[in-house]
N, C-alpha and C positions, 0 to 999 in steps of 0.2 A: 504494500500500500504506500509506504514511504517513497519507494522508487518511482511509483506512478506520479506522486505529487511533485517530486523533484523533476521528473521528465516533463510534466506539464509546465512547470515553472521555467525550465530551460527553454522549452519551445516558445512560451509566451515572451521570454526575453529576446529570443532570436527574432520573432515577429516584430517586436517593438524596435529593435535595432535596425531591422530591414526597412522599416517605414512602410508607406503605402505603395511604393513603386511597383513591386511585383503584382499587387492587386490591380493597380491601374493598367499595367501592361496586359493583364489577362482580360480585363473588361473593356480595354481600349477607351477609357473615359477621356473625354476631351478630343477624341478623334486622333488621327494619325497625322504625321507631318506631311504625308503624301496626299491628304485630302485638300480640296480647293479651299482657300481661305477667302474671307469676304473682301479683303483689299485687292485680291487678284481680279475681281469683277468690276473694279472702279473704272470709270470712263470720264473723259473730259466733258465739260458742259459748254454751252455757247457763251460768248462774252456778254457782259452786262449790257442790256438795252435801256437807254435813257429815254424816258417819255419826253415828248415835245414840250419846250418851255422850261425844262430843268437843265441845270449845269452838270456836265459830266465830271466825275471825280478825276483827280490827277493820277494817271497811271504811269508816269515817267519812272517811278521807282518800283513798279510791280515786278514780281518774280516771273521771268520768262523761262519756261522749261523747253529745252531744245528737243527736236525730234530724235527718237532713238533709231539709229540706222544700223544696229548690230543684229546679226542673225540670232534666231532662237537657240538657246542652249539645248543640248541633246536631252531627250526625255529620260527621266530617272526611273529606274525599275523599283518595284516594291521591295526587292531585296537590298537595294542600296540604303546606306544609313542616312538618317535625316541630316540636313545641312546645319541644323541648330547644334548638333553635336560636333565638337571640335575634332579635327583629325588627330591621330596619335602624334605626340610631340616628344621628341628625344633631342636633348642638346648634347653635343660632344663635349667631353671633358677637356678643359683647356690645359695646355701644358704649363707647368710652372715657369715663371720668367727666368731667363738665364742671366746669371750675374756676370 
């Protein structure tokens, strides 16, 4: 009986240390990084139309976004890691300075 209680306590401790990440990964809460995001559906709108008799606002300092003339990146597969995850990072050890 005591071993059972200790086993349950150890299992509970492991679950607490692991956090909710395994549970979220199983249930896919919040979607996948491969799902379409709301900002990807954004579109430009027509410029502001000023009614007759009113003065137009000063747009000399407005932000102008240039046209994007680059090709589409290759499609990512479902097996590819999410871009939000950084790639593996290893730094080479520096040699000690020579005297």
